C-alpha positions in Angstrom: -14.7 -11.8 12.6 -12.0 -9.1 12.8 -8.4 -9.4 11.4 -5.8 -10.5 13.9 -3.4 -7.8 14.9 0.3 -7.8 15.4 -0.3 -6.8 19.0 -1.9 -10.3 19.5 1.1 -12.2 18.3 4.2 -13.2 20.3 7.2 -11.7 18.6 10.1 -12.1 21.1 13.2 -13.5 19.3 11.3 -13.7 16.0 11.8 -11.9 12.6 8.7 -10.0 11.6 8.4 -9.3 7.9 6.3 -6.1 7.4 4.9 -4.8 4.2 4.8 -1.0 4.8 3.9 1.8 2.5 6.9 4.0 2.4 6.0 5.4 -1.1 6.7 9.0 -0.1 7.3 12.0 -2.3 10.9 13.1 -2.9 12.2 16.3 -4.3 14.8 16.4 -7.1 17.7 16.0 -4.6 16.1 12.9 -3.0 14.8 14.7 0.1 11.5 13.5 1.6 8.8 16.1 1.1 6.1 14.5 3.3 7.0 11.8 5.8 3.5 11.1 7.0 3.3 7.5 5.7 6.5 6.7 7.6 5.2 8.3 10.8 1.9 6.4 10.5 3.8 3.1 10.5 5.7 3.8 13.8 3.1 2.2 16.2 3.3 -1.1 14.4 7.1 -1.1 14.3 7.3 -0.1 18.0 4.9 -2.9 18.9 7.4 -5.4 17.5 10.6 -3.8 18.7 9.4 -3.1 22.3 8.5 -6.8 22.7 11.8 -8.2 21.6 11.2 -8.9 17.9 13.3 -7.7 14.9 11.9 -6.1 11.7 12.4 -6.7 8.0 10.6 -3.9 6.2 9.6 -4.1 2.5 8.1 -1.3 0.4 8.1 0.2 -3.1 8.9 3.8 -4.0 7.9 5.5 -7.1 7.7 3.9 -10.5 11.1 2.3 -11.4 11.3 0.3 -14.6 11.5 -3.1 -12.9 14.8 -4.0 -14.5 17.1 -3.4 -11.6 18.6 -0.8 -9.3 17.8 2.9 -10.1 19.4 5.2 -7.5 16.7 7.9 -7.8 14.2 5.3 -6.5 16.3 4.0 -3.7 14.7 3.7 -0.2 17.9 5.0 1.4 16.3 8.4 2.3 13.4 6.5 3.9 15.8 4.4 6.0 17.5 7.6 7.2 14.2 9.2 8.1 13.0 6.1 9.8 16.1 6.0 12.0 15.4 9.6 13.0 11.8 8.8 13.9 12.7 5.6 15.9 15.5 7.6 17.6 17.2 4.8 19.6 17.2 2.1 16.9 19.7 1.2 14.2 18.1 1.0 10.8 20.1 -0.6 7.9 19.5 -0.9 4.2 21.8 -3.5 2.7 22.7 -3.9 -1.0 21.0 -2.7 -4.1 18.5 -5.6 -4.4 16.0 -6.9 -1.9 16.9 -10.5 -2.7 20.6 -10.3 -3.3 23.4 -11.9 -1.1 23.9 -8.7 0.9 20.2 -8.6 1.8 20.0 -12.3 2.6 23.1 -12.1 4.9 21.8 -9.0 6.7 18.5 -10.8 7.3 20.2 -13.9 8.6 22.3 -11.8 11.1 19.4 -9.6 12.3 19.2 -9.4 16.1 16.2 -8.6 18.3 15.5 -4.9 18.4 17.1 -4.3 15.0 15.5 -3.0 11.8 16.3 -3.8 8.2 14.8 -1.9 5.3 14.9 -3.9 2.0 15.6 -2.1 -1.2 12.7 -1.0 -3.4 10.5 -4.0 -4.3 9.7 -2.6 -7.7 13.4 -2.9 -8.8 12.1 -6.4 -9.5 9.5 -7.0 -12.3 8.2 -9.9 -10.1 6.7 -7.5 -7.6 4.0 -6.2 -9.9 3.4 -9.5 -11.6 3.1 -11.4 -8.3 5.9 -13.8 -9.2 5.9 -16.8 -6.8 9.7 -17.4 -7.0 10.4 -13.7 -6.0 7.7 -14.0 -3.3 9.1 -17.2 -1.9 12.5 -15.5 -1.4 10.9 -12.6 0.4 8.8 -15.1 2.5 12.0 -16.8 3.7 12.9 -13.6 5.5 10.2 -13.7 8.2 8.7 -15.9 10.9 5.6 -13.6 10.9 4.0 -11.6 8.1 2.4 -8.2 8.7 0.4 -6.2 6.2 0.5 -2.5 7.2 0.4 -1.1 3.7 -3.1 0.2 3.2 -2.0 2.4 0.3 -1.2 -0.7 -1.7 -3.9 -3.0 -0.3 -5.9 -2.8 -3.6 -3.0 -4.2 -5.6 -2.4 -8.0 -5.9 1.4 -7.6 -6.0 3.8 -10.2 -4.8 4.5 -8.5 -1.4 0.8 -8.1 -0.8 -0.6 -11.5 -1.8 2.0 -14.0 -3.0 4.3 -13.5 0.0 1.6 -14.2 2.6 0.4 -17.1 0.5 4.0 -18.5 0.6 4.0 -18.0 4.4 0.9 -20.3 5.0 1.3 -21.9 8.4 3.1 -18.9 9.8 1.2 -16.0 11.4 -0.1 -13.5 8.8 -1.7 -10.5 10.5 -2.7 -6.9 10.1 -0.6 -3.9 11.3 -2.1 -1.2 13.4 -2.4 1.3 10.6 -4.1 -1.2 8.3 -6.6 -2.0 11.1 -7.3 1.7 11.6 -7.9 2.3 7.9 -10.3 -0.6 7.7 -12.1 0.6 10.8 -12.7 4.1 9.4 -13.4 3.1 5.8 -15.5 0.1 6.4 -17.0 -0.2 9.9 -17.6 3.5 10.4 -19.3 3.8 7.0 -21.5 0.7 7.7 -22.6 2.3 11.0 -22.7 5.9 9.9 -24.4 8.5 12.0 -26.9 10.6 10.1 -26.8 13.0 8.3 -24.2 11.1 6.3 -22.5 13.5 3.9 -20.1 12.6 1.1 -17.9 15.2 -0.6 -16.5 14.0 -3.9 -14.1 16.1 -6.0 -11.2 15.7 -8.3 -10.9 15.9 -12.0 -12.8 13.0 -13.5 -16.3 11.5 -13.1 -14.8 8.2 -14.4 -12.5 8.1 -11.3 -15.3 8.5 -8.8 -18.3 6.9 -10.6 -18.0 3.6 -8.6 -17.8 5.5 -5.3 -20.8 7.7 -6.2 -22.9 4.7 -7.1 -22.0 2.8 -4.0 -22.6 5.8 -1.7 -25.9 7.0 -3.2 -28.2 4.6 -1.3 -26.2 5.1 1.9 -25.7 8.8 2.3 -28.1 11.7 2.8 -26.2 14.1 0.5 -23.3 14.2 -1.9 -21.4 17.4 -2.5 -19.8 17.3 -5.9 -17.0 19.7 -6.8 -13.7 19.9 -8.6 -13.3 19.3 -12.4 -15.8 16.4 -12.3 -18.6 18.8 -11.4 -18.5 20.3 -14.9 -19.4 17.1 -16.6 -22.6 16.9 -14.5 -23.4 20.6 -15.2 -22.8 20.1 -19.0 -25.1 17.1 -18.8 -27.9 19.4 -17.5 -27.4 21.8 -20.4 -25.4 24.4 -18.5 -22.6 26.2 -20.4 -19.2 25.4 -18.8 -16.8 27.4 -21.0 -13.4 25.7 -21.2 -13.9 23.8 -18.0 -12.9 20.1 -17.7 -15.3 17.8 -19.5 -15.6 14.1 -20.0 -18.0 14.0 -22.9 -18.2 10.2 -22.9 -19.3 10.3 -19.2 -22.4 12.5 -19.8 -24.8 9.6 -20.0 -23.4 8.2 -16.7 -23.7 11.6 -15.1 -27.4 11.8 -16.1 -27.9 8.3 -14.8 -26.4 9.2 -11.4 -28.7 12.2 -11.1 -31.7 10.0 -11.8 -30.5 7.4 -9.3 -30.1 10.2 -6.7 -33.7 11.3 -7.3 -34.9 7.7 -7.0 -33.1 7.2 -3.7 -34.0 10.6 -2.2 -30.4 11.6 -2.0 -29.5 15.2 -2.3 -26.8 16.0 -4.8 -25.2 19.5 -4.4 -23.6 20.8 -7.5 -21.9 24.2 -7.8 -24.1 27.1 -8.9 -21.2 29.6 -9.0 -17.6 29.3 -9.8 -14.2 30.9 -9.3 -13.1 31.1 -12.9 -10.0 32.2 -14.9 -8.5 31.6 -18.3 -6.1 29.1 -16.7 -4.1 28.3 -13.6 -1.6 31.0 -14.5 -4.3 33.6 -14.6 -5.0 34.0 -10.9 -5.0 37.8 -11.3 -7.9 37.4 -13.8 -10.0 35.3 -11.5 -13.7 36.2 -11.4 -16.8 34.7 -9.9 -19.3 33.4 -12.5 -22.8 32.5 -11.6 -24.7 29.9 -13.7 -23.1 29.6 -17.1 -19.3 30.0 -17.6 -18.4 32.1 -20.7 -16.1 30.8 -23.5 -12.4 31.2 -22.7 -12.9 30.8 -18.9 -12.7 27.6 -16.8 -14.1 26.8 -13.4 -11.2 26.2 -11.0 -13.0 26.3 -7.6 -16.4 26.7 -6.0 -17.9 30.1 -5.9 -19.0 31.7 -2.6 -22.6 30.7 -2.8 -21.7 27.0 -3.6 -19.1 27.1 -0.8 -21.6 28.4 1.7 -24.1 25.7 0.7 -21.5 23.0 1.2 -20.4 24.3 4.5 -24.0 24.5 5.7 -24.6 20.8 4.8 -21.4 19.7 6.5 -22.1 21.7 9.7 -25.0 19.4 10.4 -23.2 16.2 9.4 -23.0 13.2 11.7 -20.6 11.3 9.4 -18.5 13.0 6.7 -16.5 11.2 4.0 -14.4 13.4 1.7 -12.4 12.2 -1.3 -11.1 14.6 -3.9 -10.5 18.4 -3.5 -13.3 20.7 -4.8 -10.9 23.1 -6.5 -7.2 23.6 -7.4 -6.2 23.8 -3.8 -2.5 24.1 -4.5 -2.9 27.4 -6.3 -4.4 30.4 -4.4 -7.0 31.9 -4.9 -8.5 28.6 -6.1 -8.0 27.0 -2.7 -10.9 28.8 -1.0 -13.5 26.1 -1.5 -11.3 23.2 -0.4 -10.1 25.1 2.6 -13.7 25.9 3.6 -14.8 22.3 3.2 -11.8 21.1 5.3 -12.6 23.7 8.1 -16.3 22.7 8.0 -15.3 19.0 8.4 -13.0 19.9 11.3 -15.7 22.0 13.0 -18.3 19.2 12.6 -15.8 16.8 14.1 -15.3 19.1 17.1 -19.1 19.0 17.5 -19.1 15.2 17.5 -19.2 14.1 13.9 -17.0 11.3 12.5 -14.9 12.6 9.5 -12.9 10.4 7.2 -10.6 12.1 4.6 -9.5 10.1 1.6 -5.8 9.8 0.8 -3.8 11.4 -2.0 -4.7 15.0 -2.9 -7.4 15.3 -0.2 -4.9 14.2 2.5 -2.4 16.7 1.1 -5.0 19.4 1.2 -6.0 19.0 4.9 -2.3 18.7 5.8 -1.6 22.0 3.9 -4.5 23.7 5.7 -3.2 22.5 9.1 -6.4 20.7 9.8 -5.3 17.0 9.7 -5.3 16.7 13.5 -8.9 18.0 13.7 -10.6 15.3 11.7 -11.2 11.7 12.8 -9.0 10.0 10.2 -6.8 11.0 7.3 -6.2 7.9 5.1 -2.7 7.0 3.8 -4.2 5.4 0.7 -5.6 7.4 -2.3 -6.5 4.5 -4.6 -7.2 2.1 -1.8 -9.5 4.5 0.1 -11.4 5.2 -3.2 -11.8 1.4 -3.8 -13.3 1.0 -0.4 -15.7 3.8 -1.0 -16.7 1.7 -4.1 -17.5 -1.2 -1.8 -14.7 -3.4 -2.9 -12.8 -6.0 -0.9 -9.1 -6.7 -1.1 -7.4 -10.1 -1.5 -4.4 -8.8 0.4 -6.7 -8.3 3.5 -8.9 -11.4 3.1 -5.8 -13.6 3.2 -4.8 -12.4 6.7 -5.6 -14.4 9.9 -8.8 -13.8 11.7 -9.1 -13.5 15.5 
């Protein structure tokens, strides 16, 4: 059975308490650097407002200490941006505390069509500890609970689990963004079109090991890049110079290669590398084939490895990508990730389904201007990775089924 959607619930005249993920990056002056997570929540918010409901929105932002109000982590910039995106709707953020008298009074006086953004949940220690008293106060704000915060779905925090538990007997449903994420990261993977290609990058094997193991029996090929590739190469006896290495993960890397052989899954590791002495040595970049000499580190795929990855992706029926294959933020070490992103987009144009993991991978496809040409770009880094590991989330299981 599927999760019940906010679209299926009558909201007229009711207060809808929505857990959104407005944890957006800010610059040193408090300006929002990337408003994508706010934009992605708009369909859910519009569904409520256009049908005569009111909205109480709760989110965290950054990593405050949990001991009270910290202005640099205030959701005020988010409330301002949300008002701009909703255009004709008043958006208020009352008080300095999501459970103080100002917030409670604002909730009590909320009228249909109005929006309230509660201050940062993590100003309270009880958010991360799942405190039931804190959760009960938040639960009193809504007639309906909506989870639309996929980016936090893997965390059993108060707003994700204890609040809907406290709202037992009231509708507890999924937002439209959450349903879309679950569709692409669960249903699409279960019914993947062959060839099913996974691209896994990033710095550490330890971060991706669960995903690799879960994907190996499901996919036709795994392309491994980024810093994690060098632990695999080192495990095979290849000299990697000063490249990133997790020495304690070498046995696991060897085991993965054995498992791939047993399952008949192709693992594509880089055979050449864009190398330099460090990220500040772009002018000294050189292409190294095979071994990497001392004093040099691999920072991107080389042209042969990039071409092999692109060829695999061109034939893909389903593509899942989590983790850049090079230091995409720093040219010229962005070439491999840019080529992978373009190959995924072109495969999508040809009929493939492409799912891009959140975090740095999402940032990469946005930077390259290709986000609109893939099937789905996830808003959740850690959550999307956990789904690739085959995990389920208590925050989702607790929601009503249709």
